[in-house]
C-alpha positions as CSV (number, residue, x, y, z in Angstrom):
1,M,30.5,29.3,14.4
2,K,28.1,26.5,15.3
3,P,28.6,23.1,13.6
4,K,26.2,22.4,10.8
5,F,24.3,19.2,11.3
6,F,22.6,17.1,8.7
7,P,18.8,17.8,8.1
8,K,16.5,15.5,10.1
9,E,15.2,13.8,6.9
10,S,18.7,12.9,5.9
11,I,19.4,11.4,9.3
12,L,16.2,9.5,9.1
13,F,17.0,8.1,5.6
14,V,20.6,7.1,6.6
15,C,19.3,5.3,9.7
16,L,16.5,3.5,7.9
17,A,18.9,2.6,5.0
18,G,21.5,1.2,7.4
19,I,18.9,-1.1,9.2
20,F,17.4,-2.1,5.8
21,I,20.7,-3.1,4.2
22,T,22.0,-4.9,7.3
23,N,18.9,-7.1,7.6
24,A,18.8,-7.8,3.8
25,L,22.5,-8.8,3.7
26,L,22.2,-11.0,6.8
27,A,19.1,-12.7,5.4
28,E,20.9,-13.5,2.2
29,F,23.9,-15.1,3.9
30,I,22.1,-17.1,6.5
31,G,19.4,-18.2,4.0
32,V,21.4,-21.3,3.0
33,K,20.3,-23.1,6.2
34,I,17.0,-25.0,6.3
35,F,15.6,-25.5,9.8
36,S,12.7,-27.3,11.4
37,V,10.2,-25.0,13.0
38,E,8.7,-27.8,15.2
39,K,12.1,-29.0,16.6
40,S,13.3,-25.4,17.2
41,L,10.2,-24.7,19.2
42,G,10.3,-28.1,21.0
43,I,7.0,-29.4,19.6
44,P,6.2,-32.7,17.9
45,S,6.9,-32.9,14.2
46,N,3.9,-32.9,11.9
47,F,1.7,-32.0,14.9
48,L,-1.0,-30.6,12.5
49,G,-0.9,-33.7,10.3
50,I,-0.1,-31.6,7.2
51,G,3.7,-32.2,6.9
52,S,6.8,-30.7,8.6
53,F,7.3,-27.0,8.9
54,D,10.7,-26.4,7.4
55,M,12.0,-22.9,6.5
56,T,15.1,-21.1,5.3
57,A,16.9,-19.3,8.1
58,G,17.0,-16.1,6.0
59,V,13.2,-15.8,6.2
60,L,13.5,-14.9,9.9
61,L,14.8,-11.5,9.1
62,W,12.8,-10.7,5.9
63,P,9.6,-9.4,7.8
64,F,11.7,-6.6,9.2
65,V,12.9,-5.8,5.6
66,F,9.2,-5.6,4.6
67,I,8.4,-3.2,7.4
68,L,11.4,-1.0,6.5
69,T,10.4,-1.1,2.9
70,D,6.9,0.3,3.7
71,I,8.3,2.9,6.1
72,I,10.8,4.2,3.6
73,N,8.1,4.1,0.9
74,E,5.9,6.2,3.2
75,Y,8.4,8.9,3.8
76,F,10.7,8.8,0.7
77,G,8.5,7.4,-2.0
78,K,9.2,4.8,-4.6
79,R,12.5,6.4,-5.7
80,G,13.9,6.1,-2.2
81,V,13.0,2.4,-1.9
82,F,14.1,1.6,-5.5
83,F,17.5,3.3,-4.9
84,L,18.0,1.4,-1.6
85,S,16.9,-1.9,-3.3
86,C,19.4,-1.5,-6.1
87,L,22.2,-0.5,-3.7
88,T,21.4,-3.5,-1.5
89,A,21.5,-5.8,-4.5
90,I,24.9,-4.4,-5.5
91,L,26.2,-4.8,-1.9
92,I,24.9,-8.4,-1.7
93,S,26.7,-9.2,-5.0
94,Y,29.8,-7.6,-3.6
95,G,29.5,-9.8,-0.4
96,F,29.1,-13.0,-2.4
97,L,32.2,-12.0,-4.5
98,A,34.2,-11.3,-1.4
99,I,33.3,-14.6,0.0
100,G,34.1,-16.4,-3.2
101,L,37.5,-14.8,-3.3
102,S,38.2,-15.8,0.3
103,I,37.3,-19.4,-0.5
104,K,39.8,-19.4,-3.3
105,T,42.7,-18.4,-1.0
106,T,45.0,-21.2,0.2
107,P,44.5,-21.9,3.9
108,A,47.3,-22.0,6.4
109,S,48.7,-25.5,6.9
110,W,47.4,-25.8,10.5
111,W,43.9,-24.2,9.9
112,P,41.9,-27.1,8.3
113,S,42.5,-29.4,11.3
114,I,42.3,-26.8,14.1
115,N,38.7,-27.8,15.1
116,Q,38.9,-31.6,14.7
117,T,38.3,-32.0,18.4
118,K,34.9,-30.2,17.9
119,G,33.9,-32.7,15.2
120,I,34.9,-30.5,12.2
121,E,37.3,-32.6,10.2
122,N,38.3,-29.9,7.7
123,M,37.7,-26.2,8.3
124,Q,38.4,-25.3,4.7
125,T,35.7,-27.8,3.5
126,A,33.3,-26.6,6.1
127,Y,33.9,-22.9,5.2
128,K,33.4,-23.7,1.5
129,V,30.2,-25.6,2.1
130,I,28.6,-23.1,4.4
131,F,29.6,-19.9,2.6
132,G,30.2,-21.1,-0.9
133,Q,26.6,-20.8,-2.1
134,S,25.9,-21.9,-5.7
135,N,25.5,-19.4,-8.5
136,W,21.8,-20.4,-8.7
137,I,21.3,-19.5,-5.0
138,I,22.9,-16.1,-5.7
139,V,20.9,-15.5,-8.9
140,G,17.7,-16.6,-7.3
141,S,18.2,-14.4,-4.2
142,L,18.9,-11.3,-6.2
143,V,16.2,-11.8,-8.8
144,A,13.6,-12.6,-6.1
145,F,14.7,-9.6,-4.0
146,L,14.5,-7.1,-6.8
147,V,11.2,-8.4,-8.2
148,G,9.6,-8.5,-4.8
149,Q,10.8,-5.0,-4.0
150,V,9.5,-3.5,-7.3
151,L,6.1,-5.1,-6.8
152,D,6.0,-3.9,-3.2
153,I,6.8,-0.4,-4.2
154,L,4.2,-0.2,-7.0
155,I,1.4,-1.8,-5.0
156,F,2.1,0.3,-1.9
157,Q,2.1,3.5,-3.8
158,S,-1.0,2.5,-5.8
159,I,-3.0,1.9,-2.6
160,K,-1.7,5.0,-0.9
161,K,-2.8,7.2,-3.8
162,R,-6.3,5.9,-3.2
163,T,-6.4,5.9,0.6
164,G,-4.2,8.9,1.4
165,E,-2.8,8.9,5.0
166,K,-5.4,6.4,6.2
167,Y,-5.2,2.6,6.3
168,V,-1.4,2.3,6.8
169,W,-2.0,-1.4,7.8
170,F,-3.9,-2.1,4.6
171,R,-1.2,-0.8,2.1
172,A,1.6,-2.4,4.2
173,T,-0.1,-5.8,4.4
174,G,-1.5,-5.6,0.9
175,S,1.8,-4.9,-0.7
176,T,3.5,-7.6,1.3
177,L,0.8,-10.2,0.5
178,I,1.4,-10.0,-3.2
179,S,5.1,-9.2,-3.5
180,Q,6.2,-11.9,-1.1
181,L,4.1,-14.5,-2.8
182,I,6.2,-14.0,-5.9
183,D,9.5,-13.5,-3.9
184,S,9.1,-16.7,-1.9
185,F,8.6,-19.0,-4.9
186,I,11.2,-17.3,-7.2
187,V,14.1,-17.6,-4.8
188,L,13.5,-21.2,-3.9
189,F,12.6,-22.4,-7.4
190,L,15.8,-20.9,-8.9
191,A,18.1,-21.7,-6.0
192,F,17.0,-25.2,-5.0
193,Y,14.8,-26.7,-7.9
194,V,16.9,-25.4,-10.8
195,G,20.2,-25.0,-9.1
196,A,20.3,-27.9,-6.5
197,G,18.0,-30.4,-8.2
198,W,15.6,-30.7,-5.2
199,S,12.2,-32.2,-5.9
200,F,9.5,-29.8,-6.9
201,D,7.2,-31.0,-4.1
202,L,9.9,-30.2,-1.5
203,V,10.6,-26.8,-2.9
204,L,6.9,-26.0,-3.1
205,S,6.4,-27.1,0.5
206,I,9.2,-24.9,1.9
207,A,8.1,-22.0,-0.3
208,W,4.5,-22.2,1.1
209,I,5.8,-22.4,4.7
210,N,8.1,-19.4,4.1
211,Y,5.3,-17.4,2.6
212,I,2.8,-18.2,5.4
213,Y,5.4,-17.2,8.0
214,K,6.1,-13.9,6.2
215,L,2.5,-13.1,5.9
216,V,1.5,-14.0,9.5
217,L,4.5,-12.1,10.9
218,A,3.8,-9.1,8.7
219,I,0.3,-9.0,10.2
220,L,1.5,-9.5,13.7
221,L,4.1,-6.7,13.3
222,T,1.6,-4.2,12.1
223,P,1.5,-2.5,15.6
224,L,5.3,-2.0,15.2
225,L,4.6,-0.2,12.0
226,Y,2.4,2.3,13.8
227,I,4.9,2.7,16.6
228,A,7.7,3.4,14.1
229,H,5.5,6.0,12.4
230,G,4.8,7.7,15.8
231,I,8.6,7.8,16.6
232,I,9.5,9.2,13.2
233,D,6.7,11.8,13.2
234,N,7.8,12.9,16.6
235,F,11.5,13.1,15.5
236,L,10.7,15.1,12.3
237,G,8.0,17.3,13.7
238,K,4.4,17.5,12.4
239,E,5.1,20.0,9.6
240,L,8.3,18.3,8.2
241,S,6.7,14.9,8.5
242,K,3.6,16.0,6.5
243,K,5.8,17.7,3.9
244,I,8.1,14.7,3.1
245,K,5.1,12.4,3.0
246,E,3.4,14.6,0.4
247,E,6.6,14.7,-1.6
248,A,7.0,10.9,-1.3
249,I,3.7,10.4,-3.2
250,L,5.1,12.5,-6.1
251,A,8.6,11.0,-6.0
């Protein structure tokens, strides 16, 4: 008897879900770092005369989450994206809880001083500072993620119902344009203005840079969206691809 394999659409969903969740989780955990775009690229600070370009490290991965959101929306509809978004939010919460519990454990007597020769006076303190994000950062991240995803889902499907299979770039970019405007400001406002007491001007500046980066990269990665569609359509086959896309609109 031949082994029974999973249907192609199930394999596709699991693969997309795995990549989606991995990127979203990593983006949340590395997002605590603020880095200088100019210094990272080796160019002069404030070279445009409009202030420094500082962003959260987590924003580096979010454009890939947007692309995956649109691809999943295309093939599995708003139910598929909403299910994955809720599952991801639960897993992010679980991750923060696990980290919180690990911080509470008592370190081995030798561990805090093990890296003093590398300039780290106390490993326990460093571990707590890096991984021990405040409750406001956690709340801001989760609220922004869910609100952004819901907006992206609704806008994407609304555009698709009007354009059909045409204008993939328009519905992908259009949904990102609006959803990430809201997402970028919610997470930084709650995490750093309300939670950390940063100045409103500083938070606003970082939020705008984050948003511009997301928007520009979403546009630049549009060819990748078409390439992904081509690979998926080839994997599924013309008939199956058309079938699940039609079902996705109704889902």
